[in-house]
C-alpha positions in Angstrom: -14.4 -52.1 46.8 -11.1 -51.7 44.9 -8.5 -54.3 45.7 -5.6 -52.0 44.8 -5.0 -48.3 45.7 -1.1 -48.3 45.7 1.1 -45.3 46.1 3.4 -45.6 43.0 6.9 -44.6 42.9 9.3 -43.0 40.3 12.0 -45.4 41.7 13.1 -47.5 38.9 13.4 -50.6 41.2 10.0 -50.1 42.6 8.4 -49.3 39.4 9.8 -52.2 37.7 10.0 -54.7 40.5 7.8 -54.0 43.5 4.7 -52.6 41.5 5.2 -55.1 38.9 5.3 -58.1 41.4 2.1 -56.5 43.2 0.2 -56.3 40.0 1.1 -59.8 38.9 0.1 -61.3 42.4 -3.3 -59.6 42.2 -3.9 -60.8 38.6 -2.9 -64.1 39.7 -5.3 -64.3 42.4 -8.1 -63.2 40.0 -6.9 -66.1 37.3 -7.0 -68.7 40.1 -10.5 -67.7 41.5 -12.0 -67.7 37.9 -10.2 -70.7 36.6 -13.4 -72.9 36.6 -15.5 -70.3 34.8 -16.1 -69.6 31.1 -13.2 -67.3 30.6 -9.4 -67.8 30.3 -6.9 -65.0 31.6 -3.4 -64.8 29.9 -0.6 -62.8 31.2 2.4 -61.3 29.2 5.1 -59.1 30.4 6.4 -57.1 27.6 9.7 -55.2 27.7 9.7 -53.2 24.5 12.4 -50.8 23.1 12.0 -48.2 20.4 11.7 -44.5 19.4 9.3 -42.0 18.4 8.7 -38.2 18.2 11.3 -37.0 20.7 11.6 -39.9 23.0 13.5 -43.2 23.0 12.9 -46.1 25.5 14.8 -49.3 26.1 13.3 -52.3 27.9 10.5 -50.6 29.8 7.8 -52.7 31.4 4.2 -53.4 30.4 1.8 -56.0 31.9 -0.7 -57.1 29.3 -3.6 -59.2 30.4 -5.8 -61.0 28.0 -9.4 -62.0 29.1 -11.4 -64.0 26.6 -13.8 -66.8 26.4 -12.3 -70.2 26.5 -13.7 -70.7 23.0 -11.2 -67.9 22.1 -12.0 -64.4 20.5 -10.9 -62.6 17.5 -11.8 -59.1 18.5 -10.6 -57.3 21.6 -11.4 -54.1 23.7 -8.2 -52.5 25.3 -8.5 -51.0 28.8 -5.3 -48.9 29.5 -3.8 -47.4 32.8 -0.3 -46.4 33.8 1.4 -47.7 36.8 4.4 -45.1 37.0 4.3 -41.9 38.5 6.0 -38.5 38.1 9.2 -37.9 40.3 8.4 -37.0 43.9 4.6 -37.8 43.6 2.9 -40.9 45.1 0.6 -41.1 42.0 -2.6 -42.3 43.9 -4.9 -40.5 41.3 -2.4 -40.5 38.3 -2.8 -43.5 37.9 -3.1 -45.8 40.8 -7.0 -45.4 40.8 -7.1 -46.2 37.3 -5.2 -49.4 37.8 -7.4 -50.2 40.9 -10.5 -49.8 38.7 -9.1 -52.0 36.0 -8.1 -54.7 38.4 -11.6 -54.8 40.0 -13.2 -54.7 36.5 -11.0 -57.7 35.4 -12.1 -59.4 38.4 -15.8 -58.9 37.7 -15.7 -59.6 34.0 -13.7 -62.9 34.7 -16.2 -64.1 37.1 -19.3 -63.6 34.8 -21.3 -66.8 34.4 -22.1 -65.9 30.8 -19.2 -66.0 28.4 -18.1 -62.7 26.8 -18.8 -62.3 23.1 -15.4 -60.5 22.6 -12.3 -60.1 24.5 -10.6 -57.6 26.7 -7.0 -56.8 27.0 -6.0 -55.0 30.2 -2.7 -53.1 29.7 -1.0 -51.8 32.9 1.8 -49.8 31.2 4.9 -48.7 33.1 6.1 -45.6 31.3 3.3 -43.1 30.6 4.8 -40.1 32.4 7.9 -40.4 30.3 6.2 -39.0 27.1 3.7 -41.9 26.7 6.5 -44.5 25.8 5.0 -47.7 27.2 1.8 -47.3 25.3 3.9 -46.7 22.1 5.7 -49.9 22.8 2.5 -51.9 23.2 0.5 -50.6 20.2 3.4 -50.7 17.8 5.1 -54.0 18.8 2.9 -56.4 21.0 1.3 -59.2 18.8 -2.1 -58.6 20.8 -2.3 -55.0 19.4 -3.5 -56.2 16.0 -6.7 -57.6 17.5 -7.5 -54.4 19.3 -10.8 -52.8 17.8 -11.2 -49.9 20.3 -9.9 -48.9 23.8 -10.7 -47.0 26.8 -8.1 -45.0 28.8 -8.1 -44.1 32.3 -6.2 -41.1 33.3 -6.2 -38.1 35.7 -6.0 -34.4 35.5 -6.9 -33.9 39.1 -7.4 -35.9 42.3 -10.7 -37.6 42.7 -14.2 -36.3 42.0 -15.9 -37.4 38.8 -14.1 -38.9 35.7 -14.9 -36.7 32.7 -15.1 -38.3 29.1 -13.2 -35.5 27.3 -12.2 -37.3 24.2 -13.5 -39.8 21.8 -13.0 -41.2 18.5 -11.6 -40.1 16.0 -15.1 -40.5 14.4 -16.6 -43.9 15.3 -19.9 -42.6 16.8 -20.9 -46.0 18.1 -18.4 -45.6 20.8 -20.2 -42.6 22.3 -23.4 -44.2 21.8 -22.2 -47.2 23.8 -21.0 -44.9 26.7 -24.4 -43.1 26.6 -26.1 -46.2 26.8 -24.2 -48.1 29.4 -22.5 -45.5 31.8 -24.4 -45.7 35.1 -23.3 -42.0 36.0 -22.5 -40.1 32.7 -20.2 -37.2 32.9 -19.2 -36.1 29.4 -19.1 -33.1 26.9 -17.9 -32.6 23.4 -16.9 -29.2 24.5 -13.9 -30.7 26.6 -12.9 -32.7 23.5 -12.7 -29.7 21.3 -10.9 -27.6 24.0 -8.4 -30.4 24.7 -7.7 -31.0 21.0 -7.3 -27.4 20.4 -4.1 -27.5 22.4 -5.3 -25.0 25.0 -4.6 -27.6 27.7 -0.9 -28.4 27.9 -1.3 -32.0 28.5 -1.3 -35.4 26.6 -2.4 -38.9 27.2 -2.0 -42.5 25.9 -5.2 -41.8 23.8 -3.0 -40.0 21.2 -0.7 -42.9 21.0 -3.4 -45.6 20.4 -5.2 -43.2 17.9 -2.1 -42.1 15.8 0.0 -45.2 15.9 -2.6 -47.8 16.3 -5.2 -46.1 14.1 -7.9 -47.3 16.6 -10.7 -45.4 18.3 -11.3 -44.8 21.9 -12.7 -43.0 24.9 -10.4 -41.0 27.2 -11.6 -40.5 30.7 -9.9 -38.3 33.5 -10.5 -37.2 37.0 -10.7 -33.4 37.0 -11.3 -32.3 40.4 -8.7 -30.6 42.6 -6.1 -30.3 39.9 -4.2 -28.1 42.3 -2.6 -31.1 43.8 -2.1 -33.1 40.7 1.5 -34.4 40.1 2.4 -33.3 43.7 3.2 -35.1 47.0 -0.3 -34.6 48.0 -1.7 -37.0 45.4 -2.2 -39.6 48.1 -4.7 -42.5 48.6 -6.2 -40.7 51.5 -7.5 -37.8 49.5 -9.4 -40.0 47.1 -12.9 -40.8 48.2 -14.1 -44.4 47.8 -17.2 -42.8 45.9 -15.0 -41.8 43.3 -13.5 -45.0 42.8 -16.9 -46.9 42.9 -18.4 -44.3 40.5 -15.6 -44.7 38.0 -15.7 -48.6 38.5 -19.4 -48.7 37.9 -19.0 -46.7 34.7 -16.1 -48.7 33.3 -17.5 -52.0 34.0 -20.8 -51.2 32.5 -19.3 -49.6 29.3 -16.9 -52.5 28.8 -19.4 -55.2 29.4 -21.6 -53.5 26.9 -19.0 -53.1 24.2 -17.6 -56.6 24.5 -21.1 -58.1 24.0 -21.9 -55.5 20.9 -21.9 -56.4 17.3 -20.0 -53.2 16.5 -16.7 -54.3 17.9 -16.4 -57.2 15.5 -16.5 -55.0 12.3 -16.1 -51.2 13.6 -15.2 -50.1 10.1 -19.0 -50.2 9.2 -19.5 -47.8 11.9 -16.5 -45.6 11.7 -17.6 -42.5 9.7 -19.2 -39.7 11.4 -18.8 -37.5 14.6 -21.1 -37.2 17.5 -22.5 -34.3 19.6 -22.7 -35.6 23.2 -23.1 -34.1 26.6 -24.6 -35.2 29.9 -27.6 -33.1 31.6 -26.0 -32.7 35.2 -25.0 -36.3 35.5 -28.5 -37.6 35.2 -28.8 -38.5 31.6 -26.8 -38.0 28.4 -27.8 -36.7 25.0 -26.1 -38.1 21.9 -26.9 -37.5 18.2 -24.8 -37.3 15.0 -22.9 -34.2 14.1 -25.0 -34.0 10.8 -28.2 -34.1 12.7 -26.9 -31.4 14.9 -26.0 -29.4 11.9 -29.6 -29.7 10.7 -31.2 -28.9 14.3 -28.8 -25.9 14.6 -29.7 -24.3 11.2 -33.4 -25.0 11.9 -33.3 -23.1 15.3 -31.1 -20.3 13.7 -33.6 -20.0 10.8 -36.4 -19.9 13.2 -35.1 -17.0 15.1 -34.3 -15.3 11.7 -37.9 -15.7 10.8 -39.2 -14.5 14.2 -36.9 -11.2 13.8 -37.8 -10.9 9.9 -41.5 -11.1 10.8 -41.1 -8.2 13.1 -39.3 -6.3 10.4 -42.2 -6.8 8.0 -44.8 -6.0 10.6 -43.2 -2.6 11.4 -41.5 0.4 9.6 -37.9 0.3 8.5 -36.9 1.9 11.8 -37.1 -1.4 13.5 -34.3 -2.8 11.6 -32.2 0.5 12.2 -33.0 0.2 15.9 -32.1 -3.5 16.0 -28.6 -2.8 14.3 -28.1 0.1 16.9 -28.9 -2.3 19.7 -26.5 -5.0 18.5 -23.8 -2.3 18.2 -24.6 -1.2 21.9 -24.3 -4.8 23.1 -21.0 -5.5 21.4 -19.5 -2.3 22.4 -20.7 -3.0 26.0 -19.0 -6.3 25.9 -15.8 -4.9 24.3 -15.6 -2.1 27.1 -16.2 -4.6 29.7 -13.3 -6.8 28.4 -11.0 -3.9 27.9 -11.8 -2.7 31.6 -11.1 -5.9 33.0 -7.8 -6.4 31.1 -6.7 -3.1 32.4 -7.5 -4.1 36.0 -5.7 -7.4 35.4 -2.8 -5.6 34.2 -2.9 -3.3 37.2 -2.9 -6.3 39.6 0.0 -7.9 37.7 2.1 -4.7 37.9 1.4 -4.4 41.7 2.8 -8.0 42.0 -0.5 -9.6 43.1 -0.7 -11.9 40.2 -2.8 -15.1 40.9 -4.3 -13.9 44.2 -7.4 -16.1 43.2 -5.3 -19.2 43.1 -6.3 -20.2 46.6 -9.5 -18.0 46.7 -11.5 -18.3 43.4 -14.3 -16.3 44.9 -12.0 -13.4 45.0 -11.6 -13.3 41.3 -15.4 -13.5 41.0 -16.0 -10.6 43.3 -13.2 -8.5 41.7 -13.5 -9.2 38.1 -17.3 -10.4 38.1 -18.2 -7.2 39.9 -16.2 -4.9 37.6 -17.7 -6.7 34.5 -21.3 -6.4 35.6 -20.8 -2.9 36.7 -19.6 -1.8 33.4 -22.3 -3.6 31.5 -24.9 -1.9 33.9 -23.4 1.5 33.5 -23.0 1.4 29.8 -26.7 0.2 29.3 -27.9 2.7 31.9 -26.2 5.7 30.2 -27.7 4.4 26.8 -31.1 4.2 28.3 -31.0 7.7 29.7 -29.3 9.5 27.0 -30.4 7.8 23.7 -33.8 6.3 24.6 -35.3 8.7 27.0 -38.6 8.9 25.2 -38.9 5.3 24.2 -41.2 3.1 26.0 -39.8 0.6 28.4 -41.5 -2.4 27.3 -40.3 -1.8 23.5 -36.6 -1.1 24.6 -36.5 -4.5 26.6 -38.1 -6.3 23.6 -35.5 -4.7 21.2 -32.5 -5.7 23.5 -33.8 -9.2 23.8 -34.1 -9.4 20.1 -30.4 -7.9 19.7 -29.3 -10.7 22.2 -31.2 -13.3 20.0 -29.6 -12.0 16.9 -26.1 -12.1 18.2 -26.5 -15.8 19.5 -27.8 -16.6 16.0 -24.5 -15.3 14.6 -22.5 -17.4 17.1 -24.7 -20.4 16.2 -24.1 -19.9 12.4 -20.5 -19.4 12.9 -20.0 -22.6 15.1 -22.0 -24.7 12.9 -20.3 -23.4 9.7 -16.9 -24.4 11.3 -18.2 -27.8 12.0 -17.8 -27.5 15.8 -19.9 -30.1 17.7 -19.9 -27.7 20.6 -22.5 -25.5 18.6 -25.1 -27.3 20.6 -24.4 -24.6 23.3 -25.2 -21.4 21.3 -28.2 -23.6 20.0 -29.5 -24.0 23.5 -29.1 -20.2 24.0 -31.2 -19.5 20.8 -33.9 -22.1 21.2 -35.0 -21.8 24.8 -35.2 -18.1 25.1 -37.2 -17.9 21.7 -39.6 -20.3 23.0 -39.9 -18.4 26.3 -40.5 -15.2 24.5 -43.1 -16.6 22.0 -44.9 -18.1 24.9 -44.9 -14.9 26.9 -45.4 -12.3 24.3 -49.0 -11.5 25.1 -48.4 -11.4 28.8 -45.5 -9.1 28.3 -47.3 -6.8 26.2 -50.2 -6.7 28.7 -48.3 -6.3 31.9 -44.8 -5.1 31.0 -42.3 -5.7 33.7 -44.8 -7.4 36.1 -43.4 -9.9 38.5 -45.4 -12.7 37.0 -43.7 -12.0 33.7 -40.3 -11.9 35.1 -40.6 -15.1 37.0 -42.1 -17.2 34.0 -39.4 -15.6 31.6 -36.7 -16.6 34.0 -38.1 -20.1 34.4 -38.0 -20.4 30.6 -34.3 -19.9 30.8 -33.7 -22.4 33.5 -32.5 -25.3 31.2 -29.8 -23.4 29.2 -28.7 -21.3 32.1 -28.4 -24.1 34.6 -26.5 -26.0 31.9 -24.2 -23.1 31.1 -23.4 -22.4 34.7 -22.5 -26.1 35.1 -20.3 -26.0 32.1 -18.7 -22.7 33.2 -17.9 -24.3 36.6 -16.3 -27.2 35.0 -14.1 -25.0 32.7 -13.1 -22.9 35.7 -12.4 -26.2 37.6 -10.0 -27.4 34.9 -8.2 -24.3 33.9 -7.6 -22.5 37.2 -5.1 -25.3 38.6 -3.6 -25.2 35.0 -2.7 -21.5 35.3 -0.6 -22.4 38.5 1.4 -25.2 36.5 1.9 -23.7 33.0 4.8 -21.3 32.5 3.5 -18.8 30.1 4.5 -15.2 28.9 0.7 -14.2 29.2 -0.1 -13.1 32.6 -2.5 -15.6 34.3 -4.7 -12.7 35.5 -5.3 -11.5 31.9 -6.5 -15.2 31.2 -8.6 -15.3 34.4 -10.1 -11.8 33.6 -11.1 -12.9 29.9 -12.6 -16.1 31.4 -14.8 -14.1 33.9 -15.7 -11.5 31.1 -16.8 -14.3 28.8 -18.9 -16.1 31.5 -20.5 -12.7 32.5 -21.4 -11.8 28.9 -23.0 -15.3 28.3 -25.0 -15.2 31.6 -26.0 -11.6 31.1 -27.0 -11.7 27.5 -30.8 -12.5 28.0 -30.9 -10.7 31.4 -29.5 -7.2 30.1 -33.0 -6.0 28.9 -34.3 -5.9 32.5 -32.2 -2.8 32.7 -34.6 -1.2 30.2 -37.7 -2.4 32.2 -36.4 -1.1 35.5 -36.9 2.3 36.8 -33.4 2.9 38.1 -30.2 1.2 38.6 -28.3 3.6 40.9 -28.5 1.3 44.0 -27.3 -1.7 41.9 -24.3 0.4 40.6 -23.5 1.8 44.1 -23.3 -1.8 45.5 -21.4 -3.4 42.7 -18.9 -0.4 42.7 -18.4 -0.7 46.2 -17.6 -4.4 46.0 -15.3 -3.7 43.3 -13.4 -1.0 45.1 -13.3 -3.1 48.4 -11.9 -6.0 46.7 -9.3 -4.0 44.7 -8.1 -2.4 47.9 -7.8 -5.9 49.5 -6.1 -7.3 46.6 -3.8 -4.3 46.5 -2.8 -4.9 50.2 -1.9 -8.5 49.5 -4.6 -9.9 51.7 -5.2 -12.8 49.3 -2.0 -15.0 49.2 -1.9 -17.3 46.1 -0.7 -20.5 47.8 -1.7 -22.4 50.8 -0.2 -25.2 52.9 -3.6 -26.1 54.4 -3.4 -29.9 54.6 -7.3 -30.1 53.9 -7.0 -28.0 50.7 -3.5 -27.4 49.6 -2.8 -24.9 46.9 1.1 -25.4 46.4 3.6 -23.3 44.4 5.4 -25.8 42.2 9.2 -25.6 42.0 11.9 -27.8 40.2 15.2 -27.9 42.0 18.3 -29.8 40.4 21.5 -30.2 42.1 23.6 -30.2 39.0 27.3 -30.3 38.0 28.2 -29.0 34.6 31.2 -30.2 32.7 32.6 -28.7 29.5 35.0 -30.7 27.5 37.5 -29.8 24.8 38.0 -31.2 21.4 40.5 -33.8 22.6 38.3 -34.8 25.5 40.0 -33.0 28.4 38.0 -31.1 30.9 37.9 -27.5 30.0 35.7 -26.1 32.9 33.1 -27.1 35.3 30.6 -25.6 37.7 28.1 -26.8 40.3 24.9 -25.5 41.6 21.3 -25.6 42.4 19.2 -24.9 39.3 15.9 -23.6 40.3 12.8 -23.4 38.0 9.3 -22.5 38.7 6.0 -23.4 36.8 3.9 -20.3 37.1 4.0 -16.7 36.5 5.0 -15.4 39.8 8.5 -16.4 39.5 10.5 -16.2 42.8 8.9 -13.0 44.4 7.1 -14.8 47.1 10.0 -17.2 47.9 12.9 -14.5 47.9 11.5 -13.2 51.5 12.1 -16.8 52.8 15.3 -17.6 51.0 17.0 -14.2 50.1 19.6 -15.9 47.9 16.9 -16.7 45.4 16.4 -13.5 43.7 16.7 -12.0 40.0 20.4 -11.3 40.8 21.2 -15.1 40.4 18.7 -15.7 37.4 20.3 -16.9 34.3 19.0 -16.7 30.7 19.5 -18.6 27.5 23.1 -19.2 26.4 22.5 -19.6 22.7 25.9 -20.9 21.7 25.4 -24.1 24.0 23.2 -27.1 23.4 19.9 -26.1 24.9 21.3 -23.2 26.5 23.8 -25.0 28.7 21.1 -26.3 31.1 19.1 -29.4 31.5 15.9 -30.3 29.9 13.8 -32.8 31.5 11.1 -34.7 29.4 9.4 -32.0 27.3 10.0 -29.2 29.9 12.2 -26.4 28.7 13.1 -23.4 30.9 14.4 -20.3 29.3 15.1 -18.7 32.7 16.5 -20.3 35.6 17.9 -19.2 39.0 21.3 -20.8 39.8 22.9 -20.9 43.1 26.4 -22.2 43.4 26.9 -25.4 45.4 29.3 -28.2 46.0 30.0 -30.8 43.2 27.7 -33.9 42.8 29.3 -37.3 42.7 26.9 -40.1 41.7 28.1 -43.6 42.4 27.0 -44.5 38.8 28.4 -41.6 36.8 27.7 -41.1 33.2 30.0 -42.8 30.6 30.2 -41.5 27.0 32.5 -43.3 24.5 33.0 -42.4 20.9 33.0 -45.8 19.0 33.8 -44.8 15.6 34.3 -41.8 13.3 34.4 -42.1 9.5 34.0 -39.9 6.4 31.5 -41.1 3.9 31.4 -41.1 0.3 28.7 -38.2 0.4 31.2 -35.9 2.2 29.6 -36.3 5.6 31.2 -37.4 8.9 29.5 -40.4 10.7 30.1 -40.8 14.4 28.9 -43.7 16.5 28.6 -43.4 20.4 27.8 -45.5 23.4 26.5 -44.1 26.6 25.9 -45.7 29.9 23.9 -43.7 32.5 20.7 -43.6 34.8 17.3 -44.5 33.7 16.5 -41.0 32.5 18.8 -39.0 30.2 18.5 -36.2 27.6 20.7 -35.7 24.7 21.2 -32.3 23.0 22.7 -31.7 19.6 24.3 -28.4 18.5 26.0 -28.3 15.1 28.7 -25.4 14.9 28.6 -22.8 12.3 29.1 -24.1 8.8 28.1 -27.6 9.9 24.6 -29.2 9.8 23.0 -32.4 10.8 22.6 -34.6 7.8 20.8 -37.6 9.7 21.2 -39.5 12.8 19.5 -42.5 14.7 16.5 -40.5 15.9 14.5 -37.9 14.1 14.5 -34.4 12.9 14.7 -32.9 16.4 18.1 -31.8 18.0 16.7 -33.2 21.3 15.9 -36.8 22.5 14.7 -37.8 26.0 15.8 -41.5 26.7 14.4 -43.9 29.3 15.4 -47.4 30.1 14.1 -50.1 32.3 16.1 -52.8 34.4 18.7 -54.7 32.6 18.9 -52.5 29.6 21.9 -52.6 27.4 24.0 -49.5 26.9 22.4 -46.7 24.7 24.0 -46.6 21.1 23.4 -44.1 18.6 25.1 -42.4 15.6 25.0 -39.0 14.0 25.9 -37.9 10.6 27.4 -34.3 10.2 27.8 -32.4 6.9 30.4 -29.7 7.1 31.7 -26.9 4.9 34.4 -24.5 5.8 34.6 -25.6 9.4 38.0 -25.1 11.2 39.4 -28.4 12.4 40.3 -26.7 15.8 36.7 -26.0 16.4 34.9 -29.2 15.8 31.9 -30.0 13.9 29.2 -30.5 16.6 28.7 -30.1 20.4 27.0 -32.9 22.1 25.4 -32.6 25.6 24.1 -35.4 27.6 22.3 -34.8 30.8 21.9 -37.6 33.2 19.0 -37.3 35.7 19.0 -39.3 38.9 15.5 -39.2 40.1 15.7 -41.8 42.9 18.0 -43.8 45.2 21.0 -42.4 46.9 22.2 -40.9 43.7 19.1 -38.9 43.7 19.8 -37.1 46.8 22.5 -34.9 48.4 23.1 -33.3 51.7 23.2 -30.0 50.0 19.8 -30.5 48.1 18.1 -31.8 51.2 19.2 -29.0 53.5 18.2 -26.4 50.7 14.7 -28.0 50.3 14.1 -27.6 54.0 14.3 -23.8 53.6 11.3 -23.5 51.4 8.1 -22.6 53.0 5.5 -25.1 53.6 3.2 -23.8 50.6 6.0 -24.8 48.1 6.1 -28.2 46.5 9.6 -29.0 45.1 10.3 -31.6 42.8 14.0 -32.2 43.0 16.7 -34.5 41.8 20.4 -34.9 40.9 21.7 -34.0 37.3 24.9 -33.9 35.5 25.5 -32.1 32.3 28.3 -33.1 30.1 29.2 -31.2 26.9 31.6 -32.7 24.3 33.0 -31.2 21.2 33.7 -33.6 18.2 
């Protein structure tokens, strides 16, 4: 059992003191227990400072633990978790579970009687949620980082369940092979890797930092179940089953033990090149093979299918080819009509204000969009059968449409393989197994047509690809459905959901559709599907399916950010020009405030505020990488933090290159944002950071003041208007400065199904 399942905190004192002390105590207990064994444990507390991308950090905390044989080691695996959490979330899954697993793995490895061949560095990093800063501080500054040859990163995109390997590499196929050999309960797919790295999932992990800044390969694992409560107050230890922790521990321990005893880790450069196709079969076993082998397999399967179809063309007249082309056109058109119909239905649902009705009731989306998709496919093929192929034999038609589906999957397989996508193994399965089934059953099909025996044997031949595809579809829906509730996008989520359901329906129906041409009639099936669709459409229109839920056993919260903010605008001479205070409200999904307004009438579109382009970042705050172009703003009393922000211009000088260089000093809370907006006729020549006009800054305890400089190039700028506007937002996320009576009383007005992440902010804009 894990020795650590600790509710983390975004409080700076708790994060930097309480949690660090707890971890150090646990590590010391492990070190004392294993002191007489063949391994040594060294602990180092690192407090790095630095800048990268759009983030800067100052004296944040890392706990690095080196486990190695007492004879020492030159090569090390890195295991990484983070002990910080997002504001207002206990962080049990993200990432206390990862840290608990790492502690227990450290305990197990340290007490092995046989010495390890290589060492392991366990990194408990203290600033992952602030744009991956702690991992950057370790991999770019810690002296141990030079000895790391590969890493395993423990993350979460959900709460509990199985941990999915969704990224590996880059290249270094030996890592995937090691996971496949050692993992007790494998759960991995290269499809997840290609989806994640395409940018479709709005998230990032420490994997990118180790890969890009350390140039080392790794394995990225994450819990994916129940992403609805990820990064909310519901991410508590009680929601994580011990089975999930045990499963993750078994896998991580086995994989690390295998890697630190392997020869590949010592000289991984020899095994660096090449990608791997990898996927598990329902968690029972795992298939892994090189991508170039996959390419050969894919082309062989595709060519075999083409030979099968070409043989039919040679054995028949030219009419078969024309009929096959017509069938392919019918199939593609039926898919297009199905997609267009579902997009139209999704548009109507959105117009009626019923968007995301499926968020708490995923079965409702299946019944509404799924029944519509199947109904359209069935209707089109029934019309084609009755109007265009009235005189054709049923067996010939069915075989023709099977061939059409096979040809289309061949096109998909060729395309995926040509693009170099490792996920081409999926269309390969959808070509190989149906082709084998058809070849084995051809004589039976010809002899008995649509007999029950043929149907059963044919469907049994499709079991392997269809079971796997349904499993993969389930995982994709499990990941993407919660994401649609926490990604502010201009595309209505029902459009995305309808598209996903259409794609799933098309894939699953591709080799079943020819049964329509074997059947004598489809009126009853069409009537049932049409009735299901109409009933669901009426129920959705009436608002029966509410998107959110406060059910303690399975909450589906709406995510809202609330900042009690005071904005201060200063003139060129530093005096206060104007100020205002209010509650700045932002939501994270497409429904906006339409469901909250009945509970809090003051929050409606009459108080919505849009971009103010002439102000740095539109005159409002930006936290981390979150940027909101629309906010709801309610006037409220002024906030008065006990530790107010202090900004001082240290120096101003004109350089020989015709620029003006200004140096600043800022004192404030642990999280601050800096925005820069050059005036007309001026431009940013250079500054302390990078090419962005925005920087998010984080500091740990005992950090010095924040100093930076900017250099402005000006031409024809009026001295009365200044060169640049500088805005600094101070975010008070915890402690007495992070709460106010106004904020607390306002949060109580939200319905129970709302999760509100809240804090105090001050926005100061200066002109220089």
